[in-house]
C-alpha positions as CSV (number, residue, x, y, z in Angstrom):
1,X,13.9,-35.8,-9.2
2,X,15.2,-38.2,-12.1
3,X,11.9,-37.1,-13.9
4,X,13.1,-33.4,-14.0
5,X,15.6,-31.0,-14.4
6,X,16.4,-27.7,-13.0
7,X,17.4,-24.1,-14.3
8,X,18.7,-22.0,-11.3
9,X,18.0,-18.3,-10.8
10,X,21.9,-17.5,-11.9
11,X,21.5,-19.2,-15.1
12,X,22.7,-22.3,-13.9
13,X,21.1,-25.6,-15.7
14,X,21.1,-29.2,-13.9
15,X,20.5,-32.6,-15.6
16,X,21.2,-34.6,-13.3
17,X,19.2,-33.5,-9.4
18,X,20.5,-37.2,-7.6
19,X,21.8,-35.7,-4.3
20,X,21.9,-32.0,-6.0
21,X,21.9,-28.9,-3.8
22,X,23.0,-25.4,-4.1
23,X,22.8,-23.5,-0.9
24,X,21.6,-20.4,-2.7
25,X,18.3,-21.4,-4.7
26,X,17.8,-25.0,-4.3
27,X,18.2,-26.8,-1.4
28,X,16.6,-28.9,2.0
29,X,15.2,-27.3,4.9
30,X,14.1,-29.2,8.5
31,X,10.9,-27.4,9.8
32,X,10.1,-28.7,13.1
33,X,10.1,-32.8,12.0
34,X,9.6,-32.3,8.3
35,X,12.2,-32.1,5.6
36,X,11.3,-29.2,2.7
37,X,13.0,-28.7,-0.6
38,X,13.3,-24.9,-0.9
39,X,13.4,-23.1,-4.4
40,X,14.6,-19.6,-3.9
41,X,15.2,-16.7,-6.8
42,X,16.2,-13.1,-7.2
43,X,13.9,-10.4,-9.0
44,X,16.8,-10.2,-11.4
45,X,19.5,-12.7,-12.7
46,X,19.9,-15.2,-15.9
47,X,16.8,-16.8,-17.0
48,X,15.6,-18.6,-20.2
49,X,15.9,-17.4,-23.5
50,X,12.2,-16.7,-24.0
51,X,11.6,-14.7,-20.3
52,X,12.5,-11.8,-18.5
53,X,11.9,-13.7,-14.9
54,X,14.0,-15.5,-13.0
55,X,13.4,-19.0,-12.0
56,X,15.0,-21.7,-9.8
57,X,12.1,-24.1,-11.0
58,X,11.8,-27.8,-12.6
59,X,11.7,-28.5,-15.8
60,X,9.7,-32.0,-16.4
61,X,12.0,-34.0,-19.1
62,X,8.9,-36.2,-20.4
63,X,6.8,-34.5,-23.1
64,X,3.3,-35.1,-23.7
65,X,0.2,-33.9,-25.9
66,X,-3.1,-33.1,-24.1
67,X,-4.4,-35.8,-25.6
68,X,-1.6,-37.9,-24.1
69,X,-1.9,-36.6,-20.9
70,X,-0.1,-36.2,-17.4
71,X,-0.2,-35.1,-13.9
72,X,1.5,-33.2,-11.7
73,X,0.5,-32.4,-7.9
74,X,2.6,-30.5,-5.2
75,X,2.3,-29.6,-1.6
76,X,3.9,-26.6,-0.8
77,X,3.7,-23.1,1.2
78,X,5.2,-19.5,-0.1
79,X,7.7,-18.0,2.2
80,X,9.2,-14.7,0.8
81,X,7.7,-12.6,-2.5
82,X,9.2,-9.3,-3.2
83,X,8.5,-6.9,-1.0
84,X,9.0,-4.2,-4.4
85,X,7.3,-3.4,-7.2
86,X,4.6,-1.1,-8.7
87,X,0.8,-1.9,-7.3
88,X,-0.5,-0.7,-10.9
89,X,1.0,-4.3,-12.6
90,X,-0.5,-7.4,-12.1
91,X,2.7,-9.2,-11.8
92,X,4.1,-7.8,-9.0
93,X,4.9,-9.2,-5.9
94,X,4.0,-12.5,-7.3
95,X,5.2,-16.0,-8.0
96,X,4.7,-19.4,-10.3
97,X,4.5,-22.4,-8.3
98,X,3.3,-24.7,-10.7
99,X,2.9,-24.5,-14.6
100,X,2.1,-26.3,-18.1
101,X,4.4,-25.1,-20.7
102,X,4.2,-26.1,-24.7
103,X,7.3,-27.3,-26.0
104,X,6.2,-26.3,-30.0
105,X,4.0,-23.8,-31.8
106,X,4.1,-20.5,-30.1
107,X,5.6,-22.0,-26.4
108,X,2.8,-20.6,-24.6
109,X,1.7,-21.9,-21.4
110,X,-2.0,-23.3,-20.9
111,X,-1.6,-23.5,-16.8
112,X,0.3,-21.3,-14.4
113,X,-0.5,-21.3,-11.0
114,X,0.4,-18.3,-9.1
115,X,0.9,-16.7,-5.7
116,X,0.6,-13.1,-4.8
117,X,0.8,-11.1,-1.3
118,X,0.8,-7.0,-1.2
119,X,3.1,-5.4,0.7
120,X,1.8,-4.9,4.5
121,X,-0.9,-7.9,3.5
122,X,-1.0,-10.7,6.0
123,X,-2.6,-12.6,3.3
124,X,-2.0,-13.7,-0.2
125,X,-4.1,-14.3,-3.0
126,X,-3.8,-18.0,-4.7
127,X,-4.8,-18.0,-8.2
128,X,-4.5,-19.5,-11.8
129,X,-4.0,-18.6,-15.4
130,X,-5.0,-20.2,-18.6
131,X,-2.9,-18.4,-21.6
132,X,-4.3,-18.9,-25.1
133,X,-2.5,-20.9,-27.7
134,X,-2.7,-17.7,-30.5
135,X,-4.4,-18.3,-34.0
136,X,-1.7,-17.4,-36.7
137,X,1.7,-17.1,-36.5
138,X,1.9,-13.7,-34.6
139,X,1.9,-14.0,-31.2
140,X,2.3,-10.4,-29.8
141,X,-2.0,-11.0,-29.3
142,X,-1.6,-13.2,-26.7
143,X,-2.9,-13.1,-23.2
144,X,-4.2,-15.0,-20.1
145,X,-7.4,-15.2,-18.5
146,X,-7.1,-15.5,-14.8
147,X,-9.1,-17.6,-12.3
148,X,-9.6,-17.0,-8.5
149,X,-8.5,-19.8,-5.9
150,X,-8.4,-18.1,-2.7
151,X,-8.4,-14.6,-2.6
152,X,-8.0,-12.3,-5.8
153,X,-7.3,-13.2,-9.3
154,X,-4.2,-11.5,-11.5
155,X,-6.6,-8.5,-12.4
156,X,-6.4,-6.8,-8.8
157,X,-4.1,-4.4,-9.1
158,X,-3.8,-0.6,-7.2
159,X,-4.4,2.6,-8.1
160,X,-1.4,4.1,-8.5
161,X,2.0,2.2,-7.6
162,X,1.8,2.0,-4.0
163,X,-1.7,1.8,-3.4
164,X,-3.0,-1.9,-2.5
165,X,-6.5,-3.3,-2.5
166,X,-8.6,-4.5,0.8
167,X,-6.4,-7.6,1.8
168,X,-8.2,-10.9,1.1
169,X,-10.8,-12.2,3.5
170,X,-10.2,-15.7,2.0
171,X,-6.3,-15.7,1.2
172,X,-3.4,-18.0,2.1
173,X,-0.4,-16.7,4.7
174,X,2.6,-16.5,3.8
175,X,4.2,-20.0,5.2
176,X,0.7,-21.5,4.9
177,X,0.4,-24.9,3.8
178,X,-1.6,-25.8,0.6
179,X,-1.5,-28.3,-1.8
180,X,-2.4,-28.6,-6.2
181,X,-3.4,-30.9,-8.7
182,X,-3.0,-30.7,-12.2
183,X,-4.6,-33.6,-14.0
184,X,-4.9,-33.5,-17.7
185,X,-6.6,-36.3,-18.9
186,X,-7.7,-36.8,-22.5
187,X,-7.6,-33.5,-23.4
188,X,-9.3,-31.8,-20.1
189,X,-7.7,-30.0,-17.6
190,X,-8.5,-30.8,-13.9
191,X,-7.3,-28.6,-11.2
192,X,-7.6,-29.2,-7.7
193,X,-6.7,-26.9,-4.9
194,X,-6.9,-27.7,-1.1
195,X,-5.8,-26.3,2.0
196,X,-6.6,-27.1,5.7
197,X,-9.2,-24.3,6.9
198,X,-10.2,-23.3,3.2
199,X,-12.5,-24.6,0.9
200,X,-11.4,-27.1,-1.6
201,X,-11.3,-24.9,-5.1
202,X,-12.1,-27.4,-8.5
203,X,-11.4,-26.3,-11.9
204,X,-11.8,-27.4,-15.7
205,X,-10.7,-27.0,-18.8
206,X,-10.6,-27.8,-22.0
207,X,-7.2,-28.3,-24.1
208,X,-8.1,-29.1,-27.2
209,X,-11.0,-26.6,-28.2
210,X,-10.6,-23.2,-27.7
211,X,-13.7,-21.0,-26.2
212,X,-12.3,-17.8,-27.3
213,X,-11.7,-18.2,-31.4
214,X,-13.6,-14.8,-31.7
215,X,-12.9,-11.0,-30.5
216,X,-16.6,-11.4,-29.2
217,X,-15.5,-14.4,-27.1
218,X,-12.7,-12.2,-25.7
219,X,-13.8,-11.9,-21.4
220,X,-14.5,-8.4,-19.6
221,X,-11.4,-9.4,-17.4
222,X,-9.0,-9.4,-20.7
223,X,-10.4,-6.4,-22.3
224,X,-9.5,-4.4,-18.9
225,X,-6.1,-5.7,-18.3
226,X,-4.5,-6.7,-21.8
227,X,-6.5,-5.5,-24.5
228,X,-5.5,-1.8,-23.2
229,X,-1.8,-2.9,-24.1
230,X,-2.1,-4.2,-27.3
231,X,-3.0,-8.1,-26.5
232,X,-6.0,-9.2,-28.2
233,X,-5.5,-11.8,-30.1
234,X,-8.0,-14.9,-30.5
235,X,-6.8,-18.2,-30.2
236,X,-6.6,-21.7,-32.1
237,X,-10.0,-23.5,-32.5
238,X,-8.1,-26.6,-31.4
239,X,-6.3,-24.4,-28.8
240,X,-3.3,-27.1,-27.6
241,X,-4.5,-30.0,-29.1
242,X,-1.1,-32.4,-30.9
243,X,1.2,-29.9,-29.3
244,X,3.8,-31.6,-26.8
245,X,3.4,-30.0,-23.1
246,X,5.9,-30.3,-20.3
247,X,5.2,-29.8,-16.1
248,X,7.2,-27.2,-14.1
249,X,7.5,-26.8,-10.6
250,X,9.1,-24.6,-8.2
251,X,9.7,-20.6,-8.2
252,X,9.2,-18.7,-11.1
253,X,9.6,-14.8,-9.9
254,X,7.0,-12.8,-11.8
255,X,8.4,-9.4,-10.1
256,X,11.2,-8.2,-12.3
257,X,12.6,-4.5,-12.8
258,X,11.9,-3.4,-16.0
259,X,9.8,0.0,-16.8
260,X,6.1,-0.5,-16.0
261,X,5.4,1.8,-18.7
262,X,6.6,-0.7,-21.1
263,X,3.6,-3.4,-20.0
264,X,1.5,-2.5,-17.1
265,X,0.6,-6.5,-16.8
266,X,4.6,-8.0,-16.4
267,X,6.5,-5.3,-15.7
268,X,6.7,-4.4,-12.4
269,X,9.8,-2.1,-11.6
270,X,10.8,-3.9,-8.8
271,X,14.4,-3.2,-6.9
272,X,16.9,-5.6,-8.5
273,X,20.6,-3.8,-6.9
274,X,21.9,-3.8,-10.3
275,X,21.5,-8.1,-10.6
276,X,23.6,-8.6,-7.3
277,X,22.0,-11.6,-5.7
278,X,23.3,-11.1,-2.5
279,X,21.7,-7.8,-2.2
280,X,18.4,-8.4,-3.3
281,X,18.6,-11.4,-0.7
282,X,19.1,-8.8,1.7
283,X,17.0,-6.5,0.8
284,X,13.6,-8.9,0.0
285,X,13.9,-8.6,-3.5
286,X,13.6,-12.5,-4.5
287,X,10.9,-15.1,-3.9
288,X,11.0,-18.3,-2.4
289,X,9.2,-21.7,-2.4
290,X,9.2,-24.6,-0.1
291,X,7.6,-28.0,-1.3
292,X,6.8,-30.8,1.1
293,X,5.8,-33.3,-1.4
294,X,5.5,-33.5,-5.3
295,X,4.8,-36.1,-8.0
296,X,4.5,-35.8,-11.6
297,X,3.4,-39.3,-14.3
298,X,0.5,-39.9,-15.9
299,X,-3.2,-38.7,-15.7
300,X,-6.0,-40.4,-14.6
301,X,-9.6,-40.4,-15.1
302,X,-11.3,-37.9,-12.7
């Protein structure tokens, strides 16, 4: 834990995590014979300056460029996601459990790993998103491309606010353990996802040479999900090359109480009970993720 600091769902920031716990947000749990670290955060609280979403999330102290590289691993199980939200909004009912965040330029996110489960479903989806490092000084056109791991990608939404798609056949249940590895080596990101009883999935993404530099490169998923809300930018030719990045891990709640009419991707319209954290916890308006193990350090050759 000496390699991380943390931001809690009430806005508390802690630099030294030695023997640190907080019973409302960050604590240990014994499950059988195994000790897990729990990360919990409400739909509405206090968060970082550039976000509308609360988090109880570790923030790596070391920064590195894609060329220098780094590696983050985690073995976890998602215990709860918000039970309220608008099904038409892509981010509703989801949480981010690991990510790479840029600390320079637009401060965009070349990797976010999500878990999402619609109300009434037994199984949820694991997917990861790549956010472009937008060309030019205007970042308002930034967008994500979403890759399914188990279940759906982010673009699977409901036809109306309470209409949910079919349950994913190959999804992950709440309380089901899975692992991920983000390995950025010599500018290339290698992702590996494993879970007992599920097919192992691997992905490769170049972080120093973009595939989205012209309008013609914008993929169909993005044209359907982001372009209608005015997010139709293109990426720098060298993507995230030379920019300092860092890993984050924990529970970064993607479900918030903002009006969906303002953004059909990110504004979930969920219950927030006026920001009362205790009431949110009592009524399912929160996310909770448990980690059994995690590592962070230098990259390795794939």
